[in-house]
N, C-alpha and C positions, 0 to 999 in steps of 0.2 A: 264734522263726523272724518275728521282729519285721523283720527288713530285708530279707525279702521281698517286701511291698509298694511299700516306695521303691523298693527295686531294677526293680522293675516299671514305677514310673513315670517311674524315669530310662533305661528303654529304651522309652518308649512312643512309638509316631508318630504320635498322636492329635493333630490341630491345626497341624500344620507346615507345610501344605498353608495354612490360611491366614496362618500369620506369614509367609509367606513372601511371600503376595498382597499383604497386607499393607506389608511394605517396600517391594517393587516398583511396584504399583498407581501411588504419588505422582511418581513416575519417570516411568514411561507416558503417565502423563496428560500430564505436561509437554513431555515429549518429541511426543506426537503435535501435541497444542495449539500449540506453535514451530512445527511443521509447516505449519498451517494460516495462522499468524501470517505466514509468512515468504511463502503462497502469496497471501493478501491484499496484503502490503507490494507484492510485485511485479506484482497484475492492477492494485493502483491508481497504480505508477508507468508502469504500459505504457499504461493509460488516461490517466492525464494528460498522456502524450507523445502521444496519439493526437491528443487535442482541440487539444493547441499545434500541433500538424503541420498538422491541419484547419481550423484559423483561420488560420493565416497562408498556407495554400495561397488557401483564399476571400478573403481579401483583400487578394492578388496576381494575380488572374485573374477576381473577379466584383466587379467595383466597382459593381454593382446592387444585391445582398445584402449585402455588406460592404464598403461605399465610407467609412463611418465608426467613427472608434475604440470607438463604441460596440457598433454592430452585430458587430465583429468580434470583441470580450469577449462579445458573447449568442453570437454561434455558435459560440467555445471553452466557455460552458458550455453547449451544445444537444448538442457533439461527447462531453463527460464521462459517459459515459452508466454511470449507476450510481452516480456522484458527488454527491453534493450541495456544491455549490461555487458559490460567489460571483462576479460578475461582477468585481469588485475584486480578485480571486487572480487576473487575467490583463490582464499590462500588455502595450502593443501600443506599439511604435517604427519610424520609418521609417529605418535606418542604409544603408546603401550594397550590402548582401546584397540587398537587397527589405524585405518584411514579416517583422520579426520578434515574434513573442509567445513572453511569457515565463508560464510558469504554476508557483504554488507553491500545496500543499498537505499542512496537519496531518496526518498520518495518528499515530493510535493505536495501540500496540499493545494487544492483549487481556490478555499479560503484559506489565505494563510492564517489568520487568527485563531484556527483550528489547532494551529501546533505550537502555539504559547508564546513564549519567548524568545523563541527560536528566527535565527534571522531567515527571512524569505520563504518563512514556512514549510522549512523541510526537517523531516529528521531521518534519520539514521535507523535501518532495520539491519537488523544482525539475526545470521543462521548460523546453527554450529548442527552438523551432524557426524557421528564419529561410526564407522564399520569396521566390525573385527574382521583380521585378514582371516582367509579358509587356508589350511594346510590342507594338503593331501597326504594319503595315509600311504607307507610304502608296504 
């Protein structure tokens, strides 16, 4: 009966759950972190868009607080809640549409593979807003 212990070993189920868990866990973690990263990306883009819109509006209707390019850029930085961003990330122009603010931000993914072939797992987000200049009737 030398074959009995070998047969019992082949039919045994002990440790099967641990092996299955070890195979599934990395993929589940990648999936969950990927969802969190995409959420961060959407939040960052929405914040950048909101900051450019608020700065363009301020430049168009509030010449006291946003009368110069530097003041409009500072307003955009103030409106970019939760982002560490420099004034130079925002450009201000005065085209025919009114006051235009363009903001750009380098977003870094927690999982660099999500960014594809970009270096260091970053992509540049860009938001543009243009607000018409309000004229006062005389």
